[in-house]
N, C-alpha and C positions, 0 to 999 in steps of 0.2 A: 340687673340682664332681662329678667321679663320685662319687666316694662318697654325696657327697646325692644326687643319681638313684639314686644303690642304694637309700637307706635308705629315699627317697620311693615306691621301685616296691613296696618289699618290703613296704611300712605303706600301704600304697593297695590290693593283694592279701591283704592278714592282714584287712582291712576289709570286703575281698569276699565274701572267707570265710565271714568269722562272721556277717553278715549272711543269705547262702543256706544254708549248709550245716545239714541236719537239722530244721529250722526245719518243724513241723508245717500242712498247711494251716490255715485256719480252714473249717468243715463251714459247708453253707448249709442253708438250708431244708428243700431236699430228702431232705436225709439224717438227718433225726427224723423217729425210725419213727409211723405212724398210731397217736395215741392220747396220746402224749408230747409231754410240754409242753417247748418251749424256752424256758431261762432264759442273758441273755445278758446276758454283765459285759467291761463297757467304763470305761473311767475318770470314774471317778466315777458310774457308774450298774449299777443294779444292774434289769434289766427283764422281770419277770415279763408274760404275754399279759394276763395277766386278772387284777384285784383279785381275786374273790373265785372258791376252786377248789373239787369234791367234795370227800368226805368218804371215805375208804379208801390202798386204795394208789395210787399217784401214784408215774410216768415223768419226769424230767427230763432231757433231754438238756445240761446247763449248758454254754456256751458263752464261749471266751473271745476275745470281738473287739478287745479293749484293744492295743495296747502295750506293756505289763509285765506282770506274774508276778495272779492274782488269781485267788479262791477264796470259795468260796460255802455260807453256813457258816447252815441255817435253825432259830430257836429257838420256841419256845411261850412265848406273855409277854403279859399285856396293857397292855403299854409299847406309850407312843409308837415308831415307832419310828426317831424321835430322838433318843428320850432313855435309852435303856437306858445301866447305869454303863461307863464303861469305865475301865482300868488299862491303866501299861503304851501309851500308841498304840493297844487293843484294846479292841470290845466286851469286857465279860462272857460270858460263853457261859451262863449260866443258863436253864437250859431246852431247850437243845441237842434236840434233833430226829435231827439227819444235818445228815452236810457233807461237802466234799471235799477231797483236796489243793487243793495247788497249785497252777492250769494255768498253763503259757506259757502268750505272747501263743499265737494260734489252736488250742489245745487244746480237747479236749473233753472232758469226764465223761459218766456214764449214774450216774443212783440214784433209786435205787428205794426208795421212801418212802410210810411208811402213819401216812396224820394221820389222826388222831381232830378233832370241829370244834373251833375254836377260833381266836382270834386269834396271828397267827404275822407273826414278821419277820425276811424275805430278807437278810442282808447279804455284804458281805466283809469276814473278818479281820482282811487281812495287816494290817501294823500303818502306821496312820493312815486306813487307807481307809474303815474305816465313820465316821472322825471329813470325812471329807471331801464325804462324801454318797452312800456304795454300803450304799444300804440300800432296802428297801421293805416297804411293811405288806402281805399277806395274809391275809384272813381264807379258811374253811376250813370248809364245812358249809351 
């Protein structure tokens, strides 16, 4: 009985440590520099504040507000956001302009991109995420 209690106590301690150690806290709206565009990633959503953006050099602050890893991939394409070709559980990255690495929950990344006029799709391309709805259409210009 004593061994079981010790095992349970150790398990609880390990779970508690895993939940709190090294977690990067989500950045709030106040940490987005003036002129930058916040892009929020969460389970099955890519949220861009506007569907039309200006042409030229843009700074995106990409924030993972979800509970699992996400990334942002920007594709220049005239295809509808939900009709990109897929292979092995991911969208093909034809027309890729820029992207982030995989961001853990609470992490953020700054992405500086020059976008000419056109149609774009912002996606999360972690395996299976695009198919679950992590995409949004954006027009530039």
